[in-house]
PDB file with one MODEL, atoms N, CA, C and O in Angstrom:
MODEL        1
ATOM      1  N   MET A   1       0.839  -1.184   0.012  1.00  0.00           N
ATOM      2  CA  MET A   1      -0.044  -0.018  -0.038  1.00  0.00           C
ATOM      3  C   MET A   1       0.899   1.249  -0.051  1.00  0.00           C
ATOM      4  O   MET A   1       1.817   1.340   0.765  1.00  0.00           O
ATOM      5  N   PRO A   2       0.664   2.176  -0.948  1.00  0.00           N
ATOM      6  CA  PRO A   2       1.517   3.354  -1.005  1.00  0.00           C
ATOM      7  C   PRO A   2       1.279   4.260   0.212  1.00  0.00           C
ATOM      8  O   PRO A   2       0.174   4.357   0.747  1.00  0.00           O
ATOM      9  N   ARG A   3       2.313   4.880   0.597  1.00  0.00           N
ATOM     10  CA  ARG A   3       2.214   5.881   1.841  1.00  0.00           C
ATOM     11  C   ARG A   3       2.773   7.198   1.460  1.00  0.00           C
ATOM     12  O   ARG A   3       3.674   7.327   0.631  1.00  0.00           O
ATOM     13  N   VAL A   4       2.172   8.230   2.135  1.00  0.00           N
ATOM     14  CA  VAL A   4       2.576   9.566   1.956  1.00  0.00           C
ATOM     15  C   VAL A   4       3.532   9.945   3.144  1.00  0.00           C
ATOM     16  O   VAL A   4       3.200   9.737   4.312  1.00  0.00           O
ATOM     17  N   ASN A   5       4.694  10.493   2.806  1.00  0.00           N
ATOM     18  CA  ASN A   5       5.656  10.840   3.849  1.00  0.00           C
ATOM     19  C   ASN A   5       5.550  12.356   4.057  1.00  0.00           C
ATOM     20  O   ASN A   5       5.804  13.140   3.142  1.00  0.00           O
ATOM     21  N   GLN A   6       5.182  12.738   5.237  1.00  0.00           N
ATOM     22  CA  GLN A   6       4.987  14.140   5.598  1.00  0.00           C
ATOM     23  C   GLN A   6       5.738  14.362   6.922  1.00  0.00           C
ATOM     24  O   GLN A   6       6.281  13.438   7.528  1.00  0.00           O
ATOM     25  N   ASP A   7       5.736  15.649   7.338  1.00  0.00           N
ATOM     26  CA  ASP A   7       6.411  15.949   8.566  1.00  0.00           C
ATOM     27  C   ASP A   7       5.826  15.279   9.843  1.00  0.00           C
ATOM     28  O   ASP A   7       6.468  15.239  10.892  1.00  0.00           O
ATOM     29  N   ARG A   8       4.592  14.759   9.711  1.00  0.00           N
ATOM     30  CA  ARG A   8       3.905  14.062  10.854  1.00  0.00           C
ATOM     31  C   ARG A   8       4.050  12.572  10.733  1.00  0.00           C
ATOM     32  O   ARG A   8       3.475  11.820  11.521  1.00  0.00           O
ATOM     33  N   GLY A   9       4.868  12.104   9.685  1.00  0.00           N
ATOM     34  CA  GLY A   9       5.018  10.643   9.648  1.00  0.00           C
ATOM     35  C   GLY A   9       4.438  10.114   8.267  1.00  0.00           C
ATOM     36  O   GLY A   9       4.009  10.888   7.411  1.00  0.00           O
ATOM     37  N   THR A  10       4.457   8.768   8.121  1.00  0.00           N
ATOM     38  CA  THR A  10       4.061   8.169   6.976  1.00  0.00           C
ATOM     39  C   THR A  10       2.605   7.845   7.116  1.00  0.00           C
ATOM     40  O   THR A  10       2.219   7.266   8.131  1.00  0.00           O
ATOM     41  N   ARG A  11       1.676   8.218   6.053  1.00  0.00           N
ATOM     42  CA  ARG A  11       0.269   7.980   6.139  1.00  0.00           C
ATOM     43  C   ARG A  11      -0.131   7.131   4.890  1.00  0.00           C
ATOM     44  O   ARG A  11       0.416   7.217   3.790  1.00  0.00           O
ATOM     45  N   LYS A  12      -1.174   6.291   5.217  1.00  0.00           N
ATOM     46  CA  LYS A  12      -1.734   5.406   4.047  1.00  0.00           C
ATOM     47  C   LYS A  12      -2.483   6.328   3.089  1.00  0.00           C
ATOM     48  O   LYS A  12      -2.997   7.364   3.511  1.00  0.00           O
ATOM     49  N   GLN A  13      -2.548   5.994   1.896  1.00  0.00           N
ATOM     50  CA  GLN A  13      -3.357   6.698   0.864  1.00  0.00           C
ATOM     51  C   GLN A  13      -3.998   5.633  -0.032  1.00  0.00           C
ATOM     52  O   GLN A  13      -3.490   4.524  -0.196  1.00  0.00           O
ATOM     53  N   GLN A  14      -5.155   6.038  -0.608  1.00  0.00           N
ATOM     54  CA  GLN A  14      -6.064   5.158  -1.386  1.00  0.00           C
ATOM     55  C   GLN A  14      -6.490   5.929  -2.592  1.00  0.00           C
ATOM     56  O   GLN A  14      -6.620   7.147  -2.477  1.00  0.00           O
ATOM     57  N   ILE A  15      -6.721   5.349  -3.728  1.00  0.00           N
ATOM     58  CA  ILE A  15      -7.402   5.903  -4.875  1.00  0.00           C
ATOM     59  C   ILE A  15      -8.720   5.333  -5.198  1.00  0.00           C
ATOM     60  O   ILE A  15      -8.793   4.115  -5.364  1.00  0.00           O
ATOM     61  N   GLY A  16      -9.718   6.030  -5.301  1.00  0.00           N
ATOM     62  CA  GLY A  16     -11.067   5.454  -5.502  1.00  0.00           C
ATOM     63  C   GLY A  16     -11.999   6.408  -6.218  1.00  0.00           C
ATOM     64  O   GLY A  16     -11.581   7.457  -6.710  1.00  0.00           O
ATOM     65  N   VAL A  17     -13.294   6.024  -6.272  1.00  0.00           N
ATOM     66  CA  VAL A  17     -14.238   6.763  -6.978  1.00  0.00           C
ATOM     67  C   VAL A  17     -15.344   7.263  -6.013  1.00  0.00           C
ATOM     68  O   VAL A  17     -15.783   6.513  -5.142  1.00  0.00           O
ATOM     69  N   VAL A  18     -15.803   8.565  -6.173  1.00  0.00           N
ATOM     70  CA  VAL A  18     -16.681   9.091  -5.296  1.00  0.00           C
ATOM     71  C   VAL A  18     -18.091   8.508  -5.642  1.00  0.00           C
ATOM     72  O   VAL A  18     -18.544   8.613  -6.783  1.00  0.00           O
ATOM     73  N   VAL A  19     -18.745   7.916  -4.674  1.00  0.00           N
ATOM     74  CA  VAL A  19     -20.121   7.295  -4.933  1.00  0.00           C
ATOM     75  C   VAL A  19     -21.167   8.132  -4.264  1.00  0.00           C
ATOM     76  O   VAL A  19     -22.348   7.951  -4.562  1.00  0.00           O
ATOM     77  N   SER A  20     -20.822   9.039  -3.376  1.00  0.00           N
ATOM     78  CA  SER A  20     -21.791  10.023  -2.827  1.00  0.00           C
ATOM     79  C   SER A  20     -21.148  11.267  -2.351  1.00  0.00           C
ATOM     80  O   SER A  20     -20.082  11.228  -1.736  1.00  0.00           O
ATOM     81  N   ASP A  21     -21.782  12.393  -2.624  1.00  0.00           N
ATOM     82  CA  ASP A  21     -21.352  13.649  -2.212  1.00  0.00           C
ATOM     83  C   ASP A  21     -22.406  14.461  -1.568  1.00  0.00           C
ATOM     84  O   ASP A  21     -22.300  15.686  -1.499  1.00  0.00           O
ATOM     85  N   LYS A  22     -23.443  13.798  -1.084  1.00  0.00           N
ATOM     86  CA  LYS A  22     -24.651  14.471  -0.615  1.00  0.00           C
ATOM     87  C   LYS A  22     -24.477  15.064   0.804  1.00  0.00           C
ATOM     88  O   LYS A  22     -25.203  15.996   1.146  1.00  0.00           O
ATOM     89  N   SER A  23     -23.558  14.569   1.631  1.00  0.00           N
ATOM     90  CA  SER A  23     -23.304  15.211   2.915  1.00  0.00           C
ATOM     91  C   SER A  23     -22.487  16.481   2.807  1.00  0.00           C
ATOM     92  O   SER A  23     -21.686  16.600   1.880  1.00  0.00           O
ATOM     93  N   ASP A  24     -22.643  17.399   3.673  1.00  0.00           N
ATOM     94  CA  ASP A  24     -21.843  18.570   3.714  1.00  0.00           C
ATOM     95  C   ASP A  24     -20.478  18.268   4.182  1.00  0.00           C
ATOM     96  O   ASP A  24     -20.313  17.682   5.252  1.00  0.00           O
ATOM     97  N   LYS A  25     -19.512  18.627   3.453  1.00  0.00           N
ATOM     98  CA  LYS A  25     -18.046  18.469   3.744  1.00  0.00           C
ATOM     99  C   LYS A  25     -17.648  16.972   3.939  1.00  0.00           C
ATOM    100  O   LYS A  25     -16.676  16.686   4.638  1.00  0.00           O
ATOM    101  N   THR A  26     -18.365  16.059   3.348  1.00  0.00           N
ATOM    102  CA  THR A  26     -18.006  14.554   3.486  1.00  0.00           C
ATOM    103  C   THR A  26     -18.404  13.878   2.079  1.00  0.00           C
ATOM    104  O   THR A  26     -19.459  14.105   1.486  1.00  0.00           O
ATOM    105  N   ILE A  27     -17.442  13.059   1.667  1.00  0.00           N
ATOM    106  CA  ILE A  27     -17.671  12.269   0.468  1.00  0.00           C
ATOM    107  C   ILE A  27     -17.520  10.781   0.852  1.00  0.00           C
ATOM    108  O   ILE A  27     -16.786  10.430   1.777  1.00  0.00           O
ATOM    109  N   ILE A  28     -18.223   9.944   0.128  1.00  0.00           N
ATOM    110  CA  ILE A  28     -18.015   8.504   0.375  1.00  0.00           C
ATOM    111  C   ILE A  28     -17.319   7.945  -0.881  1.00  0.00           C
ATOM    112  O   ILE A  28     -17.813   8.049  -2.003  1.00  0.00           O
ATOM    113  N   VAL A  29     -16.098   7.325  -0.614  1.00  0.00           N
ATOM    114  CA  VAL A  29     -15.197   6.865  -1.696  1.00  0.00           C
ATOM    115  C   VAL A  29     -15.124   5.310  -1.744  1.00  0.00           C
ATOM    116  O   VAL A  29     -14.860   4.667  -0.728  1.00  0.00           O
ATOM    117  N   ARG A  30     -15.370   4.712  -2.967  1.00  0.00           N
ATOM    118  CA  ARG A  30     -15.304   3.300  -3.139  1.00  0.00           C
ATOM    119  C   ARG A  30     -13.943   2.955  -3.619  1.00  0.00           C
ATOM    120  O   ARG A  30     -13.510   3.485  -4.642  1.00  0.00           O
ATOM    121  N   VAL A  31     -13.241   2.094  -2.940  1.00  0.00           N
ATOM    122  CA  VAL A  31     -11.865   1.735  -3.285  1.00  0.00           C
ATOM    123  C   VAL A  31     -11.890   0.261  -3.679  1.00  0.00           C
ATOM    124  O   VAL A  31     -12.444  -0.538  -2.924  1.00  0.00           O
ATOM    125  N   LYS A  32     -11.325  -0.148  -4.814  1.00  0.00           N
ATOM    126  CA  LYS A  32     -11.244  -1.478  -5.342  1.00  0.00           C
ATOM    127  C   LYS A  32      -9.987  -2.093  -4.975  1.00  0.00           C
ATOM    128  O   LYS A  32      -8.941  -1.457  -5.104  1.00  0.00           O
ATOM    129  N   ARG A  33     -10.001  -3.357  -4.498  1.00  0.00           N
ATOM    130  CA  ARG A  33      -8.754  -4.141  -4.411  1.00  0.00           C
ATOM    131  C   ARG A  33      -8.897  -5.436  -5.156  1.00  0.00           C
ATOM    132  O   ARG A  33      -9.987  -6.006  -5.166  1.00  0.00           O
ATOM    133  N   VAL A  34      -7.923  -5.898  -5.739  1.00  0.00           N
ATOM    134  CA  VAL A  34      -7.854  -7.103  -6.464  1.00  0.00           C
ATOM    135  C   VAL A  34      -6.917  -8.140  -5.842  1.00  0.00           C
ATOM    136  O   VAL A  34      -5.777  -7.819  -5.510  1.00  0.00           O
ATOM    137  N   GLY A  35      -7.355  -9.295  -5.694  1.00  0.00           N
ATOM    138  CA  GLY A  35      -6.485 -10.421  -5.174  1.00  0.00           C
ATOM    139  C   GLY A  35      -6.834 -11.787  -5.529  1.00  0.00           C
ATOM    140  O   GLY A  35      -7.923 -11.998  -6.063  1.00  0.00           O
ATOM    141  N   LYS A  36      -6.069 -12.685  -5.301  1.00  0.00           N
ATOM    142  CA  LYS A  36      -6.458 -14.104  -5.719  1.00  0.00           C
ATOM    143  C   LYS A  36      -7.060 -14.802  -4.549  1.00  0.00           C
ATOM    144  O   LYS A  36      -6.754 -14.525  -3.389  1.00  0.00           O
ATOM    145  N   HIS A  37      -7.940 -15.730  -4.891  1.00  0.00           N
ATOM    146  CA  HIS A  37      -8.505 -16.501  -3.833  1.00  0.00           C
ATOM    147  C   HIS A  37      -7.497 -17.446  -3.339  1.00  0.00           C
ATOM    148  O   HIS A  37      -6.752 -18.027  -4.127  1.00  0.00           O
ATOM    149  N   PRO A  38      -7.433 -17.647  -1.916  1.00  0.00           N
ATOM    150  CA  PRO A  38      -6.288 -18.445  -1.419  1.00  0.00           C
ATOM    151  C   PRO A  38      -6.310 -19.896  -1.760  1.00  0.00           C
ATOM    152  O   PRO A  38      -5.248 -20.518  -1.787  1.00  0.00           O
ATOM    153  N   VAL A  39      -7.471 -20.491  -2.028  1.00  0.00           N
ATOM    154  CA  VAL A  39      -7.505 -21.900  -2.451  1.00  0.00           C
ATOM    155  C   VAL A  39      -7.624 -22.103  -3.872  1.00  0.00           C
ATOM    156  O   VAL A  39      -6.891 -22.933  -4.411  1.00  0.00           O
ATOM    157  N   TYR A  40      -8.481 -21.430  -4.557  1.00  0.00           N
ATOM    158  CA  TYR A  40      -8.806 -21.693  -5.975  1.00  0.00           C
ATOM    159  C   TYR A  40      -8.024 -20.844  -6.895  1.00  0.00           C
ATOM    160  O   TYR A  40      -7.940 -21.182  -8.076  1.00  0.00           O
ATOM    161  N   GLY A  41      -7.422 -19.735  -6.453  1.00  0.00           N
ATOM    162  CA  GLY A  41      -6.546 -18.979  -7.294  1.00  0.00           C
ATOM    163  C   GLY A  41      -7.310 -17.996  -8.291  1.00  0.00           C
ATOM    164  O   GLY A  41      -6.664 -17.301  -9.075  1.00  0.00           O
ATOM    165  N   LYS A  42      -8.662 -17.956  -8.241  1.00  0.00           N
ATOM    166  CA  LYS A  42      -9.340 -17.081  -9.090  1.00  0.00           C
ATOM    167  C   LYS A  42      -9.163 -15.634  -8.646  1.00  0.00           C
ATOM    168  O   LYS A  42      -9.117 -15.363  -7.446  1.00  0.00           O
ATOM    169  N   VAL A  43      -9.064 -14.717  -9.572  1.00  0.00           N
ATOM    170  CA  VAL A  43      -8.916 -13.312  -9.292  1.00  0.00           C
ATOM    171  C   VAL A  43     -10.255 -12.752  -8.839  1.00  0.00           C
ATOM    172  O   VAL A  43     -11.257 -12.844  -9.547  1.00  0.00           O
ATOM    173  N   ILE A  44     -10.252 -12.164  -7.633  1.00  0.00           N
ATOM    174  CA  ILE A  44     -11.471 -11.677  -7.039  1.00  0.00           C
ATOM    175  C   ILE A  44     -11.337 -10.076  -6.788  1.00  0.00           C
ATOM    176  O   ILE A  44     -10.376  -9.539  -6.237  1.00  0.00           O
ATOM    177  N   LYS A  45     -12.431  -9.452  -7.273  1.00  0.00           N
ATOM    178  CA  LYS A  45     -12.462  -7.930  -6.939  1.00  0.00           C
ATOM    179  C   LYS A  45     -13.300  -7.720  -5.654  1.00  0.00           C
ATOM    180  O   LYS A  45     -14.391  -8.267  -5.489  1.00  0.00           O
ATOM    181  N   ARG A  46     -12.723  -6.896  -4.759  1.00  0.00           N
ATOM    182  CA  ARG A  46     -13.370  -6.505  -3.543  1.00  0.00           C
ATOM    183  C   ARG A  46     -13.459  -5.035  -3.525  1.00  0.00           C
ATOM    184  O   ARG A  46     -12.633  -4.342  -4.119  1.00  0.00           O
ATOM    185  N   TYR A  47     -14.498  -4.518  -2.818  1.00  0.00           N
ATOM    186  CA  TYR A  47     -14.655  -3.045  -2.708  1.00  0.00           C
ATOM    187  C   TYR A  47     -14.797  -2.674  -1.252  1.00  0.00           C
ATOM    188  O   TYR A  47     -15.385  -3.444  -0.492  1.00  0.00           O
ATOM    189  N   SER A  48     -14.274  -1.498  -0.813  1.00  0.00           N
ATOM    190  CA  SER A  48     -14.534  -0.985   0.487  1.00  0.00           C
ATOM    191  C   SER A  48     -14.951   0.482   0.351  1.00  0.00           C
ATOM    192  O   SER A  48     -14.496   1.158  -0.571  1.00  0.00           O
ATOM    193  N   LYS A  49     -15.728   0.946   1.167  1.00  0.00           N
ATOM    194  CA  LYS A  49     -16.235   2.301   1.178  1.00  0.00           C
ATOM    195  C   LYS A  49     -15.649   3.097   2.337  1.00  0.00           C
ATOM    196  O   LYS A  49     -15.728   2.647   3.480  1.00  0.00           O
ATOM    197  N   PHE A  50     -15.066   4.260   2.082  1.00  0.00           N
ATOM    198  CA  PHE A  50     -14.565   5.084   3.170  1.00  0.00           C
ATOM    199  C   PHE A  50     -15.244   6.445   3.122  1.00  0.00           C
ATOM    200  O   PHE A  50     -15.516   7.010   2.063  1.00  0.00           O
ATOM    201  N   LYS A  51     -15.495   6.926   4.297  1.00  0.00           N
ATOM    202  CA  LYS A  51     -16.044   8.405   4.413  1.00  0.00           C
ATOM    203  C   LYS A  51     -14.783   9.221   4.509  1.00  0.00           C
ATOM    204  O   LYS A  51     -13.876   8.893   5.275  1.00  0.00           O
ATOM    205  N   ALA A  52     -14.722  10.333   3.697  1.00  0.00           N
ATOM    206  CA  ALA A  52     -13.587  11.244   3.645  1.00  0.00           C
ATOM    207  C   ALA A  52     -14.018  12.713   3.798  1.00  0.00           C
ATOM    208  O   ALA A  52     -15.081  13.129   3.337  1.00  0.00           O
ATOM    209  N   HIS A  53     -13.113  13.498   4.487  1.00  0.00           N
ATOM    210  CA  HIS A  53     -13.411  14.929   4.724  1.00  0.00           C
ATOM    211  C   HIS A  53     -13.085  15.614   3.428  1.00  0.00           C
ATOM    212  O   HIS A  53     -12.038  15.395   2.819  1.00  0.00           O
ATOM    213  N   ASP A  54     -14.060  16.491   3.006  1.00  0.00           N
ATOM    214  CA  ASP A  54     -13.894  17.407   1.854  1.00  0.00           C
ATOM    215  C   ASP A  54     -14.377  18.815   2.256  1.00  0.00           C
ATOM    216  O   ASP A  54     -15.525  19.194   2.022  1.00  0.00           O
ATOM    217  N   PRO A  55     -13.453  19.568   2.867  1.00  0.00           N
ATOM    218  CA  PRO A  55     -13.955  20.895   3.494  1.00  0.00           C
ATOM    219  C   PRO A  55     -14.517  21.825   2.526  1.00  0.00           C
ATOM    220  O   PRO A  55     -15.369  22.628   2.905  1.00  0.00           O
ATOM    221  N   GLU A  56     -14.113  21.798   1.269  1.00  0.00           N
ATOM    222  CA  GLU A  56     -14.658  22.904   0.303  1.00  0.00           C
ATOM    223  C   GLU A  56     -15.632  22.262  -0.667  1.00  0.00           C
ATOM    224  O   GLU A  56     -15.962  22.876  -1.681  1.00  0.00           O
ATOM    225  N   ASN A  57     -16.097  21.078  -0.404  1.00  0.00           N
ATOM    226  CA  ASN A  57     -17.086  20.340  -1.278  1.00  0.00           C
ATOM    227  C   ASN A  57     -16.619  20.346  -2.736  1.00  0.00           C
ATOM    228  O   ASN A  57     -17.446  20.589  -3.615  1.00  0.00           O
ATOM    229  N   LYS A  58     -15.368  20.098  -3.039  1.00  0.00           N
ATOM    230  CA  LYS A  58     -14.907  20.141  -4.409  1.00  0.00           C
ATOM    231  C   LYS A  58     -15.252  18.874  -5.198  1.00  0.00           C
ATOM    232  O   LYS A  58     -15.627  18.936  -6.369  1.00  0.00           O
ATOM    233  N   ALA A  59     -15.117  17.722  -4.526  1.00  0.00           N
ATOM    234  CA  ALA A  59     -15.326  16.405  -5.221  1.00  0.00           C
ATOM    235  C   ALA A  59     -16.800  16.148  -5.575  1.00  0.00           C
ATOM    236  O   ALA A  59     -17.680  16.305  -4.728  1.00  0.00           O
ATOM    237  N   LYS A  60     -17.053  15.770  -6.777  1.00  0.00           N
ATOM    238  CA  LYS A  60     -18.393  15.432  -7.291  1.00  0.00           C
ATOM    239  C   LYS A  60     -18.536  14.019  -7.506  1.00  0.00           C
ATOM    240  O   LYS A  60     -17.551  13.282  -7.466  1.00  0.00           O
ATOM    241  N   LEU A  61     -19.801  13.551  -7.751  1.00  0.00           N
ATOM    242  CA  LEU A  61     -20.132  12.179  -8.073  1.00  0.00           C
ATOM    243  C   LEU A  61     -19.260  11.693  -9.271  1.00  0.00           C
ATOM    244  O   LEU A  61     -19.030  12.384 -10.264  1.00  0.00           O
ATOM    245  N   ASN A  62     -18.781  10.376  -9.058  1.00  0.00           N
ATOM    246  CA  ASN A  62     -17.959   9.737 -10.197  1.00  0.00           C
ATOM    247  C   ASN A  62     -16.566  10.392 -10.414  1.00  0.00           C
ATOM    248  O   ASN A  62     -15.907  10.066 -11.401  1.00  0.00           O
ATOM    249  N   ASP A  63     -16.121  11.256  -9.571  1.00  0.00           N
ATOM    250  CA  ASP A  63     -14.718  11.780  -9.667  1.00  0.00           C
ATOM    251  C   ASP A  63     -13.812  10.744  -9.104  1.00  0.00           C
ATOM    252  O   ASP A  63     -14.145  10.072  -8.128  1.00  0.00           O
ATOM    253  N   GLN A  64     -12.632  10.605  -9.729  1.00  0.00           N
ATOM    254  CA  GLN A  64     -11.589   9.696  -9.208  1.00  0.00           C
ATOM    255  C   GLN A  64     -10.712  10.513  -8.263  1.00  0.00           C
ATOM    256  O   GLN A  64     -10.153  11.521  -8.696  1.00  0.00           O
ATOM    257  N   VAL A  65     -10.563  10.124  -6.977  1.00  0.00           N
ATOM    258  CA  VAL A  65      -9.895  10.903  -5.968  1.00  0.00           C
ATOM    259  C   VAL A  65      -8.844  10.150  -5.248  1.00  0.00           C
ATOM    260  O   VAL A  65      -8.854   8.920  -5.196  1.00  0.00           O
ATOM    261  N   ARG A  66      -7.922  10.899  -4.683  1.00  0.00           N
ATOM    262  CA  ARG A  66      -6.892  10.263  -3.775  1.00  0.00           C
ATOM    263  C   ARG A  66      -7.134  10.767  -2.342  1.00  0.00           C
ATOM    264  O   ARG A  66      -7.113  11.964  -2.056  1.00  0.00           O
ATOM    265  N   ILE A  67      -7.367   9.769  -1.450  1.00  0.00           N
ATOM    266  CA  ILE A  67      -7.627  10.134  -0.038  1.00  0.00           C
ATOM    267  C   ILE A  67      -6.469   9.717   0.799  1.00  0.00           C
ATOM    268  O   ILE A  67      -5.771   8.760   0.462  1.00  0.00           O
ATOM    269  N   VAL A  68      -6.240  10.418   1.901  1.00  0.00           N
ATOM    270  CA  VAL A  68      -5.085  10.130   2.818  1.00  0.00           C
ATOM    271  C   VAL A  68      -5.607   9.914   4.208  1.00  0.00           C
ATOM    272  O   VAL A  68      -6.611  10.503   4.607  1.00  0.00           O
ATOM    273  N   GLU A  69      -4.961   9.112   4.910  1.00  0.00           N
ATOM    274  CA  GLU A  69      -5.370   8.745   6.344  1.00  0.00           C
ATOM    275  C   GLU A  69      -5.106   9.994   7.210  1.00  0.00           C
ATOM    276  O   GLU A  69      -4.150  10.740   6.996  1.00  0.00           O
ATOM    277  N   THR A  70      -5.967  10.175   8.158  1.00  0.00           N
ATOM    278  CA  THR A  70      -5.843  11.322   9.113  1.00  0.00           C
ATOM    279  C   THR A  70      -6.354  10.905  10.433  1.00  0.00           C
ATOM    280  O   THR A  70      -6.780   9.774  10.667  1.00  0.00           O
ATOM    281  N   ARG A  71      -6.289  11.918  11.323  1.00  0.00           N
ATOM    282  CA  ARG A  71      -6.762  11.698  12.660  1.00  0.00           C
ATOM    283  C   ARG A  71      -8.324  11.486  12.567  1.00  0.00           C
ATOM    284  O   ARG A  71      -8.902  11.794  11.525  1.00  0.00           O
ATOM    285  N   PRO A  72      -8.995  10.979  13.612  1.00  0.00           N
ATOM    286  CA  PRO A  72     -10.441  10.785  13.562  1.00  0.00           C
ATOM    287  C   PRO A  72     -11.133  12.109  13.541  1.00  0.00           C
ATOM    288  O   PRO A  72     -10.915  12.921  14.440  1.00  0.00           O
ATOM    289  N   LEU A  73     -11.926  12.360  12.597  1.00  0.00           N
ATOM    290  CA  LEU A  73     -12.654  13.604  12.437  1.00  0.00           C
ATOM    291  C   LEU A  73     -14.071  13.468  12.926  1.00  0.00           C
ATOM    292  O   LEU A  73     -14.658  14.475  13.321  1.00  0.00           O
ATOM    293  N   SER A  74     -14.653  12.306  12.927  1.00  0.00           N
ATOM    294  CA  SER A  74     -16.037  12.079  13.508  1.00  0.00           C
ATOM    295  C   SER A  74     -16.005  10.510  13.808  1.00  0.00           C
ATOM    296  O   SER A  74     -14.970   9.845  13.788  1.00  0.00           O
ATOM    297  N   LYS A  75     -17.220  10.032  14.078  1.00  0.00           N
ATOM    298  CA  LYS A  75     -17.373   8.683  14.444  1.00  0.00           C
ATOM    299  C   LYS A  75     -16.896   7.753  13.344  1.00  0.00           C
ATOM    300  O   LYS A  75     -16.336   6.708  13.675  1.00  0.00           O
ATOM    301  N   GLU A  76     -17.072   8.048  12.057  1.00  0.00           N
ATOM    302  CA  GLU A  76     -16.670   7.224  10.968  1.00  0.00           C
ATOM    303  C   GLU A  76     -15.589   7.770  10.055  1.00  0.00           C
ATOM    304  O   GLU A  76     -14.934   6.995   9.358  1.00  0.00           O
ATOM    305  N   LYS A  77     -15.373   9.137  10.035  1.00  0.00           N
ATOM    306  CA  LYS A  77     -14.338   9.691   9.201  1.00  0.00           C
ATOM    307  C   LYS A  77     -12.968   9.617   9.698  1.00  0.00           C
ATOM    308  O   LYS A  77     -12.640  10.223  10.718  1.00  0.00           O
ATOM    309  N   ARG A  78     -12.110   8.863   8.989  1.00  0.00           N
ATOM    310  CA  ARG A  78     -10.755   8.787   9.230  1.00  0.00           C
ATOM    311  C   ARG A  78      -9.820   9.136   8.056  1.00  0.00           C
ATOM    312  O   ARG A  78      -8.607   8.940   8.132  1.00  0.00           O
ATOM    313  N   TRP A  79     -10.388   9.634   7.022  1.00  0.00           N
ATOM    314  CA  TRP A  79      -9.692  10.036   5.771  1.00  0.00           C
ATOM    315  C   TRP A  79      -9.950  11.351   5.310  1.00  0.00           C
ATOM    316  O   TRP A  79     -11.009  11.851   5.690  1.00  0.00           O
ATOM    317  N   ARG A  80      -9.203  12.027   4.563  1.00  0.00           N
ATOM    318  CA  ARG A  80      -9.427  13.323   4.067  1.00  0.00           C
ATOM    319  C   ARG A  80      -8.968  13.313   2.555  1.00  0.00           C
ATOM    320  O   ARG A  80      -8.065  12.594   2.127  1.00  0.00           O
ATOM    321  N   LEU A  81      -9.694  14.186   1.817  1.00  0.00           N
ATOM    322  CA  LEU A  81      -9.479  14.352   0.337  1.00  0.00           C
ATOM    323  C   LEU A  81      -8.016  14.976   0.175  1.00  0.00           C
ATOM    324  O   LEU A  81      -7.725  16.015   0.766  1.00  0.00           O
ATOM    325  N   ALA A  82      -7.177  14.358  -0.584  1.00  0.00           N
ATOM    326  CA  ALA A  82      -5.891  14.886  -0.878  1.00  0.00           C
ATOM    327  C   ALA A  82      -5.922  15.646  -2.261  1.00  0.00           C
ATOM    328  O   ALA A  82      -5.463  16.782  -2.383  1.00  0.00           O
ATOM    329  N   GLU A  83      -6.459  14.981  -3.226  1.00  0.00           N
ATOM    330  CA  GLU A  83      -6.547  15.592  -4.564  1.00  0.00           C
ATOM    331  C   GLU A  83      -7.618  14.888  -5.400  1.00  0.00           C
ATOM    332  O   GLU A  83      -8.003  13.753  -5.117  1.00  0.00           O
ATOM    333  N   ILE A  84      -8.093  15.594  -6.447  1.00  0.00           N
ATOM    334  CA  ILE A  84      -8.961  15.036  -7.422  1.00  0.00           C
ATOM    335  C   ILE A  84      -8.163  14.540  -8.586  1.00  0.00           C
ATOM    336  O   ILE A  84      -7.574  15.372  -9.276  1.00  0.00           O
ATOM    337  N   VAL A  85      -8.086  13.270  -8.872  1.00  0.00           N
ATOM    338  CA  VAL A  85      -7.203  12.778  -9.887  1.00  0.00           C
ATOM    339  C   VAL A  85      -7.809  13.055 -11.270  1.00  0.00           C
ATOM    340  O   VAL A  85      -7.103  13.554 -12.147  1.00  0.00           O
ATOM    341  N   LYS A  86      -9.174  12.726 -11.504  1.00  0.00           N
ATOM    342  CA  LYS A  86      -9.825  13.129 -12.674  1.00  0.00           C
ATOM    343  C   LYS A  86     -11.330  13.024 -12.495  1.00  0.00           C
ATOM    344  O   LYS A  86     -12.085  13.335 -13.416  1.00  0.00           O
TER     345      LYS A  86
ENDMDL
END
């Protein structure tokens, strides 16, 4: 997993697609990971959804974004928007 090196240490980052931007200052990002089944070897796609902080409401539905791990901002928000990839 790629990491961002900043003055406060190394942080995880993910690239995914915005599936919801309805909340104020919050987006929901779907991240895809691909791996092989441990027994059968078939390639399996898995998805995870993360709530990310978007203070200026820049990201819109279906944007590809990069999110970075941060301190807990609410009960479920542990990520923040780093940039809009496209």
